[in-house]
Structure formats: C-alpha cells, structure tokens
N, C-alpha and C positions, 0 to 999 in steps of 0.2 A: 086176701085182696078184697077191697070194698067193691060192691057192684056199681057199675057206671050210673045207674038210675039213682042210687042212694047218694053217690058223689054229687050229682047235680042238685039233689034236694038239699044236701048239707051246705053246698055253696050258696043256694038261695037263702037258706036260714042264716048263714054267716053274713051275707050281704045285708039282710034285713036288720041285723043287730046294729048296723051303722046307718042311721036314718038321717036324711038331710041332704043339703047340696053345698057346693063349694063356697057360697057366699054367706052361709048361715052359721058361722062360727065366730067366736070372739078371738081376735088376733093376739091380744095380750095373754089370754089363757093358753092359746096355742104355743106361744113362745115360752111362757113360763113352764109348760109341761115338758119342754125339752130339757129343762134344767133340774126339775124336781119331780119325783115320782109320786109325791103325796097328792091327794085329792083327785086321783085318776085310777081307773081300773083298766084291765086289758082282757082280751079273750085268750084263754089258755086251753090247749088240748094236746092229745097224743096222736101222732101220725105214723103211718107205716111207710108211705112212699110219696114223694112230691118232686117233680122236676120243673125247674124254671130255666128257660132258654132265652138268652138275650144276645143278639148278634152271634158271634162265634164262641160265646161262653155258655157252658152248661153247668147247672148246679143241681146235683142229684141228692136229695135229702131222704135218708132212710128212717129207721125207727128213732123216735125221740120226741122231745117236748117242743112245741111251737107256740110262741106268744105273739099276738097281734096288737099293735098300738095304733090309736087314732089321735092322740094328743088333744082330744076335745073337739075335733073337727068333723066327727060323725062319718069318717071314712078311713079305712085302714091305710096307714102310711109307713109302717115299720114292722119288721119281723125279727124276732130273736129265736134262734133254733139251737138246741143242744141235743146231740145224739150222734149218729153215724152219717157221714155225708161224703160226697165225692165231687171234685171240681175237674172239669175237662175244658181245654182251650186249644184251638187250632189257629195258627196265624193265617191272616187272609192273603198274604203275598210274600214274595221272596225277601223284600226289605225287612218286613216284620219277622219272618222266619230267621233271618240273619241275626236280628236283635235278640230274639228269644234264645237262640242257641248260644249267643255270646254270653248272656247272663246265666243261663241254666244248663247249658250243654245238651239241651233236648230240643227236638223239632216240634214237639207239642207237649202239653201238660195233661197229666191225668193222675190226681193224687187225692188222698183222703183228708178230711178235716173232722173235728169233733164239735165245733160250734161255728155259727155264722150269723151275721146281722145284715139286714137289708133296710134301706130307705127307698121309697119309690112313690111316684105319682102316676106311672104308667098303669094300664090295666093288665094285670097278670092273668091272662086267660088260661095259662097252663097249670093253675091250681087243680089238684085232684087228690083223691084218697084221704079226705079229711075224716078224722074221728069226730066225736062230739065236742064242740067248743063251748066253753062256759065262761062268764065273767068271773074274774078272780083278781086278788091283789097281785101286784107285780113283784116277782121274786128278785132278790138282789142279783142273782146270776143273769137273769134276762135283762135287768136294767143296766148292769155294768156292760153287758154285751153291746147294747145299742149306744150307750154313752161313749164307749171306746170307738165305735164306728163314727159317731158325730165328731169327736175330738180329733180322730185321725184325719178326717177330711179337712178340718181347719188347720191343724198343726203341720200337716205334710203337704196337702194339695191346695191349701189356701182358699178354700171356699166354705161358705156357711150352708149347712144342710137346711136349716129353717128357711133361709132365703130362697134356696133352690125349690123347695116344696111350695112356699108361698107364691112364687112366680106362676106355678101351674094352678094352684088352688084359686088364685084371683084372676084367672084368665079363662074365658069360656072355651070349651073344646077339650080334647084329650090331653092327658098328662104326657110329659116327655122325659122325666128324670127317673133314673134307677141307679142304685149303687149297692155293692156288697163288700163286706169287710170280714176277713176270715184268716185263720192261721193254718199254714201247712208247715210241718216241722222242717222239711227240706229247704223251703224257701222263706221261712218265717212268716211275716204278715203280708198278705196280698189285698189289694183293693181293685175292684172292677167298677168302672163308672160308665154309664150310658147317658150322654147329655149332648143333644144336637146344637146347643149354644156354644159348645167348645170347639176349638180347632179340629180336634178329633172326636168323632161321634162316640166311639168306643175306646176305652183306655184300660189297660191292665198294668198295674204298678206294684212294685215291691216297696214297702215302707222301710226305710233304713235310717241309720244315723251316721253322719260324717262330720268331722271337725266339730263335734259337740253340738251340732244343730240338726233339727229334724228335716230330713230330705227324703227323696224317693228316686227309684230307678223305674223308668218306663220299660216294661218288658215287651209290650206290644201296644200299638194304637193304630186306628184307621177310621176312615169315613167311607161310606158307600160311594162309589164312582168318583172318589177324590174331590167331592164338592167342598165348597168353603162355607164356614159358619155364616158369613154375611149373605150368602145366597140361599140359605135354607128357609127363609121366611120367619126366622126367629127374632129378628130385631123388633123391639117393641116401639121404639121411637127413632126418628131421624132428627138429629140435632142440627139446627140451622145457624145459631148465633149465641155467643156468650157475652154477658156483661158482668164483670167481676170487680167489685170494689174491695180493697184490702187496706187494713190499718196495721202497721208494723211498729212495735215499740223498740227501744234501744236494745233490749235483750233478745230480739229476734222472734218474740211472740207475735203471732199474726192471726187476726180475725178477718174472715172474708165473707162477703155477701155475694152470692153467685146467682144470677138470673139466667136460666137456660131456656132459650126459645126452641121449640121442637114441634114436630108433626108426628102424631101417633101413626104407627105403621101396622099394628097388629089388632085385629078385630076382637072386641070383648075383653080387653085387658085393663085392669086397674092397679097394676103393679109395675114399677119401673126400677131397674137396678142400674147403679153406676159403679164403675171402677174408680179407685183413687188410692193415694198413698196410705198404707195400712195404719199409720199413726195419727191420721186426721180424725177429728171428732165432730160429728154433726151436732148442732145446737137446736135448730128448728128448720121446718120446711113449710111452705104454703103454696097454694095454687094461684092462678091468675085472678081469682076472685078475692084473694086474701085469706081464704079459709086454711086453717092449720091442717097439715097432713102428717100421718103417722110415719115415723122413721124406724126402720128395722136395721140395726147395725150391731154386730158382734165385736167385742174387743179384739183388736189386731186383725180384723177381717179386711182385706184389701178392696173394700167397696161398701155400699150401703143400699138398702132397699127403701123405696118410697111407696106408700099405699094411698091411692086416691079413693075418694068417696064413691065414685061410680066409674063405669067403663069409660075409657078415654074415647072421644069421638074421632073416628077414623078420618085422617086427612085434614083435620082442622087445626091450624097452627095455634099454639098457646105457649105459656111459659110456666116455669116453676122457680120459686125462690128458695135457696138453701143457704142458711147461715152456718158457718162451721169454723172450728179452730184448725188452721193449717199448721201442722207441725213438721213441715218439710225443711224449714230453714235450719241449717247446721252451722256451728261456729268453730272454725279452726284458725289459730293464730289471730283471733279477733276479726277474721274474715268470714262472711256468710256465703254459703252457696246452697242450692236446693238439692237435697238428696233425692227427692221425688221429681226430677226434672220434667218428666213427661206426664206425671200423675198427681200434681199438687192440687188439682181441682177435680170435681166429679166429671167423669168421661163415659162415653158410650162404650160398652164392652165390645161392640162390633165396629168394623171399619167405618169411619165417618169423617167428613171434612166440614169445617165450620169457619165462619168469620168470628171476630171478637173485638170487644172494647174493654180495656183494663184501666183501673184507677188505683194508684198506690199512694198512700198517705204514710209518710215516715219522717224521722228526724231529718232536719234540713242539711246536716252535715253528711248524710248518707245519700248515695245516688242509686236510683233504680235504672237498670238497663234491661229493656224488655223486647220481646218479639213485637213486630208491628212498627208503626211510625209514631213518634212523639207528636201529639197534637196540641198539648197545653201544659204549662207549668205555672203553679201558684205557690207563693210563699206566704204562709199564715203563721206569724210568730216564729216558733221554733220548728214548725212543721213544713214539709215540702210535699205538695200534691202534684203528681204528674199523671197525664192521661195518654193512653196509647191506643191505636186502632190498627187492626189487621183486616183488610177487606178482601184479601185473597184467601179462599177457603184452604185450611190446612188441617192435618190430622191431629196436631197438638201444638201448644205454644208454651213458652217458658219465659223466665226472667232471672235476674240476679240483682243483688243489692250489696253495696259496700262503699268504700272510700277509694277512689281511683285516680291515678294519673292517666291522661288520655292523649291520643294523637289522632288527627283526622287526615285522611288522604282523599283528595278529589282529583281523579285522573280523567281525562277525556274519554268518553264512551264507557266508563266504568261506573257502577253504583257508588254512592257515597260510602266511604269506609271509615269506621271509627273503632279504634282499638283501646281497651281499658286494662290497665295493669294495676293490680291491687297494691295499695300503699303499705298495708300492714304485713304482707308476706315478707319475712326477713331475708331478702335475696342476698344482701351483702354477707350476712352470717353464713348462709348456705354456700356462697362463693368461696369464702375463706376455708370452710370445712372441706370442700372438694379439692381446693388447691393444696391443702395440707396433706390430705390422706390419699388423694388419687392423682394429684398433679394435673387436674383438669380445671381450666378457667372458664368462667362465663364471659359472655360478650359484655362490653362496657355499656351498650345502650340497647337492651333487648326490646324496649318499647318500639324504637324506630325500626329495629330489625324485623320484629313480628309484623309491624305495619307494612313494611316493604314486601315481606314474604306473602302476606295476604293479598296485596295488590297484584303481585306477580302471579300468584296462583289463579286469582280471579281473571286476569287477562288471558291466561292460558285456557281456562275452562270456558270462558265466554267465546273464545275463538273456536274451541272444539265443539261446544254444545250450542253455539249461536246466540243464546240470550241468557240473561240472569233473571230468575223468576220474581224477585222482590225489588222494592225501591232502593233499599240500602242494605248494608251488611255491618253488623256489630260483632266484635270479638272481645270476650271478657275472660279474664283470668280467674280460675277457681282453685281453691286449696285442696285439690284432689288429684288422683293419678290417672284420670280418664278424661275423655273429651265427649262432647255431645253437639252434633250439628243441628240445632233447632232452626225453624224457619226464619231466616234473616238474622240469626243470633247464634254465634259459635261460642260454646263454652270450651276453653282450652286449659289443660292442666298447667299448674305452676311451673312444671319442668320445661314447658315450651318457652317460658319467659326467663329461663335460667341458663340454658345451654346454647352455645353458638350453633348456627345452622350447618356447620360442617358435619354434625351428627346426622347420618342418613335417616334414622328413625324419626327425628324431629321434623325434617322437611316433609317426609311422606305423611306423618301424622297430621300436620296442619292441613295439607292438601286433601287428605282423606276426609277430614271433618268439613272442610269447605265444599267438597264435591257433594256432600249430603244435601246441599241446596237443590241439586238436581235429583240425585239418587236417594230418595226418601221423601222429598217434598214436592217434586213434580211427578216422578215415578215412585210409587209406594207399593209395599207388599201387604198382603192381608194376613196370611197364616205364618206361623213360625217355620213352616216347611219351605217358604219362599224368601225368607230373610237373607239367604245366601246371595240372592240376586242384587239387592240394594247394598248389602255390606261388601259383597264381592266386587261390585262395580265401583263402590267408593274406594276400596283398597286398590283396585287396578287403576282408577283415576289418579290416586296419589302416586302410584308408580309411574304413570304416563307423564305426570308433571315433573317428577324427579328425573325421569329419563331425558326430558327436554332441557333441563338446566344442568345435567351432569353428562351430557352426551360425549363431550371431549375426553372425559376421564374413564368412561366405560364402567364406572362404579355401580351403575344401575344393573349391570349383569349380576352383581353379587346378590341383589334382591331376589331375582328369579332363581338363582342357584340355591339360596337359602330356603325359598319356598319349596323347591323341589326336594331338597334334603329332608326338611322337616315333615313334609306331607308323606314321604315314603317311609321314613324311619322314626318319626315322632320326635318330640322335643320336650324336655322338662316333664310335666305331668301328663303330656299328650302322647298317645300311642300312634298317632298318624292315621293313615287311610283305613286301616282295619277297624277303626272305631265305628265307621258307618258312612253312608253317603251324605252329601251336603244337605239333602232334603230333611234330614233329621234335626237340623237346627239346634235348639237348646237342649235336646235330648242327648247331644254328643258330650255334654258334661254329665258324668255319672259317678258312681262309686268306683268304677274301674279306671276311669281316666278323665282328664279335662281337655276335651278336644273341640269345644265349640269354636273358640277363636281360630285355631289352626285350620279346621276344615271349612268353617263358614267364611272366614275372611281370606285365608291364604289359598285354599283349594278353590274357593269361589272365584278369587281373582285369577287363578291359573286357568280356570275354565274359560274366562273371557279372553285370556291371553291366547288360548288355543283357537277360540272363535276369531280373534283378530287375524291370525295367520291362515285360517281357512278362507278368509275374505281378502287376504293380502295380494296385491298385484306385484309379483316378484319381478316381472319384466321391467316395470317402471319404479320399483321400490316405493310403492304408494299405499298409504292407509286410507285412501279416500272411501273405499267401500265400507270399511269398519266405522268411519266417522258417519257415513250415511245411515248405517245400521243403528248406531247410538241415537242419532237425531230422530230417526223414525220411531224408535222406542219411546223417546220423550214425547213425541206428538201423539202416538196411538194410546199411551197409557197415562196421560196427564190427568185423567178424571176417573180412572178405575184402577184397581190394584193389579199388579203384575203377578203372574203365576209361572211356574216352570213350564206348564203346558203352553201358555201364551207366548213365552219367550221362544220355545221351540218353533212354534208356528211363524213367528216373525223371522227367525233365522232361516227357516225354510223358504220364506218369501224372498229373502235376499240372496240366497245361494241357489234358488230354483232347484231344490233337491230335498228328498226325504231325509230328515236328520234324526229320526228316531234312534238309529244306531248310536249316534253321538251322545244323545241324552241318556239312553239306557246304560251306556258305559260310564259316563263321567258324572252325570247328575244323580241317577238312581243306583249306580254301581260303585264298587270300591276298588276294582282291579286297576293295577298300574303295570304296564308291560315292561319287560326287560328285553332290549334288543341287542343281539350280538351281530355286529356289522363288519363286513370285509368286502373287498372287491378285487377283481383281477382285470387285466386289459391286454389287448394285443393289437398290433398295427395291421391294418388291412392293406390290400394290394394298391388301393388308391391313396395311400398315405394318410388315412384317417385312423381313428382309434375306437375299437369296440370295447366297451366297458360292461362287465357283468357284476351286479351287486348281489351279495349273499346276506340275507337277514334272517336270523333265527329269532322267533318271538316266544317268550316264556312268561309264566306267572299270571296268565290271563286265560279266560275261557277260549275254547277252540274257535268260536265265531267272532272273536275280538278283531276289530279292524281299525286302521288309522291311516290318514294321509300324512306322511312324514316328509318334510322338505330336506333336500341335501344341497350342498354347494360344492361344485367341482372347481377347484382352483388350478390354474395353469401356470402360475408364476407372474410376477409383476402385479398389475392391477386387473388382470384378465380372469374372469370367472363366469360361471353360469349357474343359475338356480334351477333345480328340477324337483319334482314331487314323486314320491314312491307310495303306492298302495301296499300296505302290509296287512294281510288279511288271513294268514294261516301260520302254522308253526314254522314251516320252512319256506323261504321265498327266494327265488332267483329271478332277478329283474335285469333285463338288458336295456341299457340306456340308448338313446339315439346316438348315432355315430358322432364322435367328437372331432373337431378340427385339429386339436392339439393333444399332446400327451398330458394326462392329469398329473399334477404334482401332488395333490392331496384331495381327498373328498371328506368334507365335514358332514357328518350325519346329524340330523335334527337341528338345522339352522335356526338361529334365534331362540333355541330351546323351545320351539313351537309346540312340542308335544311333551306332556308330563310323563316322563319315563326314565328308566335306567338305560344307559348306553354302555356296552362293553365291546371291545375289539375281540374278534375271534382269535 
C-alpha cells in the first residue's frame, strides 16, 4: 500500500503534467482526438488500489493498468483501466429498488469487472494509490475501451460525449459530468451516468439490443430531493422568441434559417447546446454581430453545440442565427408529414416557453398548415410564401404541408375551426379493402364528420375548462398511425378520417388530442416522471367527452372496464401494473415489456378517475368539485410545469386533507387491491334495517387504504350512496340504519376505485 504522503505527491505530479486552463485548448484538435489516437499521447501507469464514488455507485479498481487521456485540452478527461475491479450500487428508494430487482433479481449490485472506461469533467478527489505515471503511446486496448464508451453513449443513450465535456470546459466553474462504461458477465454491459442537466442526475443502465436496434434498460435512476433539471441552475439560456424562415422544394427538401432570441442564464458560459431531430444537419451559425460561430455536431446526434468567442453576458438579450437542413419531412402516399413534430428546429434542452414567427416558401400547389395565426400570404410565380405568428408562449410549435380538402366551422363562442383532409391519401381504395376483407365501411363524408366532431369536443371542453387558450384550432390529416396535439394545431392519423365515429377509439382519440390544448399547452410537465399527468388528463378528458355523448348507451362503461382489465392483467406486450408506477414514464418500455402507453395513459387516466370520485358529491350527483379542481390546476400551473408533488398539494387543498397515502399507493406504488365483499342484514324492532358489510382486502400492503363507494338499492328508483373506508385485511362496517330492506348492494360504484371485486 502506498503511503498517503506519497499519494498526495504523486497526485500533484500527475496534475502538473496537464498544464493550462479550460479556455486554452484548440476545439478542433479536441474533437479530432476523440476520433483518432494519432498525434496524442497519454499517461500510463500501474495502480494497486483506487476507489471512485459517485452518488450511490462505487467503482473499486484493484491491480491493473490505468491510462489517462486529455485529448489535447491539458486536463485529464478520460480513463481506461484494465485489471481487477468491482462495482457496487445500492438503489436510493423503494421505486428504484423495485426496478433493480425486476431486471436483476437483486436488491443491490456487487460484481467484478476486468476493464472499465470513464469520461468526466468533475473533480475526482477520491484518486489515491497512484504508482508512477509516465507519458506513453496509447495502446489499442486502452483506445478501444474509451472508444466503446463514447460510441455506447451515442448509440444507446443518444448523447455526444465531446459535447458534454465541451459544455463544462467552456463554462467557468466546476465540471458536472461523469460516466462509466464497463462489462459484468452476469449483466453484460452497464453504463453509469452522472449529469445534472438530465431529468435524472444519476442513471444506471444496461445496454441491450431489441428488435435489431440499440436500446437500453434503466436499472435505476434518481435525483437528490426529486428536484427537476430545469430548477438546478443548469440552463445556459432562456429562449424568448424564434424567427424561422424555411424554403421547401417539391421533393420535401427543406432549408431553414433560424434566429433564436435568448437571454444568457449561466455565468461564464460560452457554449450552448440545442436539441433537435437527429437527422437535421447544421450548415452555419453566427452571433448577433454576424460573426461566425463554431458548430459541434456528431452524425445522428439529437442536438448540436454552438461555441461562442467569449463568455455570454449574463441577462443581456441577444440572438443567434443557425442555417440548417431540416430533414424532418417524410413522404408517404405522396403526402408529407413531420416525423420530428416537436423537434424540427433547435430547442432548449430544458423546459422553456417561447413566442415565434414562421415563414414558409414552397410550391404554390402545396399548402402549409402551421401553429400560430396566418398573417400574410404572397404568390410569387410558382411559389407560395406564408407567414405565421404565435404570440402566446408555448413549449414547442409545429406545422404540416400538403394538398388538402378543407372545411371551416365558425360557431358562436368557439374558436375558428379548420379541418384539412389530405387529397393524396387513397381513402377510397382503403374503404374498398376494409369492406371486402373486414365488412367495415367508412363514412361517406369524413371531412364533415371530423369537423363536426372537433367542434363538438371543443364545445364540451370549453364548457368544462372555461376557455380555449388560442385564437383558432386547425386539424390536419397525416399519413401516420399516431396523433399529436400541438398548440392550436392537431395532427390526426389518417384512420381518423377513414372510419365512422361509431368506433369508440376514434371518438376518444380525437378528443384526447384536442384536450392537449389544455393538458400540455396550458398545463405542461417538465420531467418524464410527470408526463403521466398531462397524458393521463388528456386520456381522461377524452373519456369524459365520450361519456357525455354516449351517456344513453352506457358504452362508456366499457372504457373503464377495459382500463381496469388491462392495468391489472396486462395486454399485448404490456405486463400491466407490475411493470412499475406511473412516475417511471418512458422507462416503462423496456426489454421486458412495453408498458409506457398502458401505465402512463390508462393508469394515469384511472388515477384521475379516482380523484374525480373522491371529490364527487354523491348526494347531488355532482362533478362540480372535480371541475373546480381541474380549473384551479389550469390557473395555478399555466406558467410553470406541473409535478406529481404539485398535483398532490393541489388535491390536498381541494379535499382539505393529507393525500400522501393516495399518492404513495397510486402514483409511486404498483399495488392494486382485491376486495371480497359480502353483507348481511336484520330488521330492527323499529322496522329499520341494520346492514353489516364484510370486506376482505388482499394483494396490497397491510397499510393500504381506500375510500370505496357503495350503492344500496331498494327497488324501483330508490337508492342511497355511501362510502366505506377499507384500511385493513379484514373489515366489518356497519351502515347507518336503513329505512328499507336492501334489494342489492353494489360495491365500488362507478368503478371509482381501481381494484378487483369478488363476492365472498
């Protein structure tokens, strides 16, 4: 074991070999050195023991060879180690413990590895036990090790290591990034990332392959105190306004000039990173003085870095111009749609809301339908130039282009409604196919029907939510199987324009996307952990609309029944509630199952269904309290992102009660109770009836509790609603004396609780 004094001396010598500061290196050389090991050397040495601890992860390096890389920036930024090592990880909470056990069968990890690669800009104060390091040529083994690490980051986790490091190198202050890439036989390849600019500060992932594409499973992830990336002081800029001019040729090729007005938010930074569609390609960038700026963009990286000549002046509004090839437009059936609906232009990686002005120059036989309001149209020869403006700040904006039949609806007290049906989609051929093979016919005039449905849903939502947030609404058909509710612009799948509205899914689907005008563009989420709120509310809003138009048929009950069945038992590639709680968001899709849609949308909607009936006035059969809750949500969160914690506080305000039990069970938990229900009754001496309900609760923790409504039916139209607290395994509950003999008692009225119900 090396003496501590010698360790300190060696570390000082090691640091002195990397002379300079963050601004004194050539960026082109730095980037080039990531791709080619020629013309650079490294420090190589033998170590006996080294421990690096980051968050809940521990990397114990034993005897072996350690190589340090600086990539020409005079500061160590990567390590390759070959030898004996051990990795240990303990999940930070019960949710992450559940996930780790689901994937590995273990409550914590403790396993050996033979090589590991690190990239980092943080200060690794826990270096110790160095032998003597010396400059040396880079071995193939060491180079391949860090190359695999860099490539894994881009191929699997979709980020560029050079850009992550440059962000810290070009900002005054301590570094923030750390990653490790290593192989453990039992779990194959693992990657640990520390990055406070991500939703999760710390993430442990297993890199895997699924359906011939490179993907990953998140074994565990967390942030200290559940804080959000947008509140950690990591945002470099606050974007205020966009001006984007686009030229689109007949083949769908698009060149865009984007001016981004912003205010610097981070002191001492000269590097800004933007997210965008991964196939876009930057051409040039310049600052507000017209000076060219360096672009750092890796092929197929979903973003680009911009390097400024000097530190951005804090709080001083300025702009940047970026010219780029926008490769988001896709052609199916001769119809265009944007595959990068929310990322076709450079965006802030952090939650941000902006205004915008857009100009589109295209062939005059094509029509552009955009977010915002059309302010000007010019025809110049064979070209059509349209200008659009959106002066209400939104999180993103979108458009579509094509040849359309359109219909306009102007109803009193409703925003102007325009629906666009693509001419080139072969609806007649599709209709004949479905009629021949499935006996299913399309409606004769789907354009009129969709227009009517949109107006009907808008009327319902405007009455429920009290106002529509934009001046108009446009609905455009796209040749895809999904929908997207952009601000004031709804992209609807071709199937919506193909099949009659007697199909439950189509009615609910349209209403779901329309409701995103409120749940997504008035109230927005920040992290993937809270997307269940906006998607769950949109799904439940679609249900509320369908319930209002199908009330007489009771077919709306099938939706709740289907939600319940699928959440409990799974459906298709989804395993249901056991996949994890709603706060796992996108992580619910993994190599084990595809549960994102089922849990985020369906269980998210059911959680709001349960909230509705916690607020429900059973005496007057009134939803007034639930409506007030939703409108308060719209008011309080129209300028800040909603979180699960914020939603709990709002519900507590409306119920005047601590609701931590409800959120712990339904938002952060996975348990679903099974209730065995029965009752008995006897007539009292004063001709009333004493009823005792017996409820056995199973398949949930001992402290699980829920307020379950029941309906006592006496025959004819006479009934009474009551509520039962079920809070232990065996429950005997005596009802208030009843004036009549009960004919039947329905347990869990309105399916108000997500549960299984069995008669004893």
